[in-house]
N, C-alpha and C positions, 0 to 999 in steps of 0.2 A: 091559433098555430103556430108553432116555433119553427123559425125558419134558419136557413144556414147563415144568413147574412147577419141575424141575433148573434150565433157563434163567433162568427169572424170579426165581430166588433172589438174581441176583447184581443185581437192581434197586435202587438205593437205598430206605432203608426210607420214603421220604416217597411213594414209590409203591405200597406193600403194599396200599391199598385196590384199586388199579387191578389188581395182580395177583390179587387176590382175586376180583374182580368177573370177570376174564377167566377164571379156571380154572373158575368158577361156572358162566358162562355158555357156554363154549366147550372145556373142559378136554379131553373126550375128543376130540373134531375136531380140535382141535390139536395132541393129542400123537400123533393119527395122521400128522400130518405130520412133527411131529419125527421118528418111527420112521421114515419113509422119505427123509429131509431131505438123504442123500447120493447122488446120482442116478448114472446111468453112464455116461450121453451127455447132450450139450447139442449144439442146432442150432448151426453153426459161426458164425451171426452172432449169437448169445446164448449167449456164454460166461459161466461161473458170476460170481459176484461173491465177493468175499471181503469181511471185517471192515474190512480195509484201504480200500478202496473205498469203504464206507460210512461209515467215520470222517471219510474224507476230504470225502465229500460233503455229511457233515451239518457239517463246519467251515465249508463256505464257505456254509451259508444265511444271509440277511438276518438278524441278530438283530430287527428292529423289526417283521417281518412279522405280520400278525394270525394267531390260531391256529383251528383248523376246530372240528369238533364236538368231539374228543378233548379240547381246550382243554390239550394238549401244546404250549408255545411252543417256538420255535425256540434261545431261551436254555437253556431246560430242557435240552431234547435236546441240545445241545451240553455240557453239564456232564454227562451220562451216558452219551455217546455210547459209551464204550471199555466200559462195562458192556452197553449193549444192543445192539452191534454184531454179537455171537453170534448171538442170535435173530433178530434181523432178517436176518442173512445165511441162516439156514436158510429164513424166511417167503420171502426174496426170491427164492432158487433154487428153491424150490417153484412157485413164481408162473412163473419162467422155462420150468421144464418141463412145467407142467399147463398155461399158458396162462389160469391163472384168478387173478384178485384179490381177495381177500378182499370180501365184501359191504362191511364198514366202512370199507374204504380208498375205498370208490368215492362215498361220500356227501358232499355237499358243502353247505353253508349258504350259501344265496342272499340276500343284503341289499339293499336299494336304498340308491345311493347320489347325493343331491342334485347337478344338475350347474349349472343357474343358472335366474335368473328366476323364475317363479310356483311356489311349492312346493307349489300345490294341483294343480297339472297334474301326471300319472302321468308324461309324455312327456321331461320334466323331471329323471328321475331315470335311472340306469344299474344294472343288476344285476352285482353282484361276486359271485364264488364262493368261498368260504373252505373250501379246503380240509386234511385231515388232514396234520400235519406229516410224517408218516413215509410218507403218499401220494407228498408233494412230494420225499422223498428217493428212492423207488423210481421215481417219473417221470424224474427227472435221471439214473438210471442206466440205464433204459431210454433216455432220450433219446440218451444217449452212443453206444449200442451201434448206435441206429438211423444216428443221423448218420455213423458211422465206415462203416456198412455201405452209405449211400446215396452216401457219397466213393468207396468202393473199390469 
C-alpha cells in the first residue's frame, strides 16, 4: 500500500513540522485518497493533471503575492515544486474525480484594505481574500480546463 507518508518523505526538512501535523490530523483520511489515486476514467473536459503541469503552474506564480492561512509563500512553493509535485498530482486528480476539494483548501483569510478618506468609516475599506497557495495552483489548473472547454 502506498501511503501519503511515503509521498511526504520527499518534502525538505524545513517542512517536517507541517508533514507531522498533516499526518497526525488527516493521515488515515489522506492515505485512503493515496490508495485510490490512480482513477480509471476522467471526464473528457477534466483530463488528469501531471507533475509537469503542476510544476509549470507553480513556476508561473507571482513571487510577491501574500500567503493564505497555510503560510506557504509562492517563493517557498517554487523552491520545493519538484518535490511536492507528485503528492499534489495525487491530490488534484482525486479532486477532479470526486468533485471534492479538501476543506482546508477552501478557507480564505479575509482582511480589510484601506481605500481612501476617513479611516474611521468602514465603507472606506475593501475586503481581500488571501487563499492558500496550493489552492491557487489547483484553481489555475481547473481554470485552464474550463477555459479550453468553453472555447472548444
